[in-house]
N, C-alpha and C positions, 0 to 999 in steps of 0.2 A: 336151372331150366334153360333149354336152348330151343328156339323155334326153328324148325327145319324148313317149313313153307308157311307163309302167311295166308290166312283165309281172306275171303271177300268181306269188305266192310258193308254192313247193312245200309240200304238206301234210306235217306231221311224221309219220314212220313210227311206228306203234304197236308197241312192243317186247313187249307182253303177248301171251303165247301160252297156249292151253288144252291141258291134258294129261289123259290117262286112264290110270289105273293098271291093268295087266293082272292084278295080284294081288288087290286088294280092290275094284276097280271105282270108286274115288274119282275124281271129275272136279274139276280145280282149275286156276286160272290163275296164271301165274308171270311176273314182270317179267324184262326182258332180262338183268339181271346174275345171275339165279338159275338159268338153264338152260344146257345145254351143247349143242354142235353136233358131229356126227360126219359125215365125208364118206364116202359109199358109193362114189361116183365123183366126177369133177371137177365135173359138173353136178348131181348128185343128193346131197342131204344130209338128215340127220334131226336133230330136236331131241329132247333127253332132259332130264328133271328128276326129282328125287327126290320120291317121294310123301310128303306131310306126315303121312299116317296110318300107313303101314306101312314107310316107308323103301325101298320097292322102286323100281326104275327105271321111270319112266312115259314113254310116247311121246306126241308131239304129236297132238292130234285134228285131222284134216284134214277140212274141209268140201268136199263136191263138189257 
């Protein structure tokens, strides 16, 4: 097998997500191994992380 032309390499996925705490209003970013995922339905899911200031469960900030 001989490659004539190389294709583009896929860009790495950024696992950092931004969260906002509903209790204290803190906004923070979390790496991929520090947040959890919960499935609402098969196609819909939510990301959650523990707030570093008050330990409440924070939801991912979605930009629209």
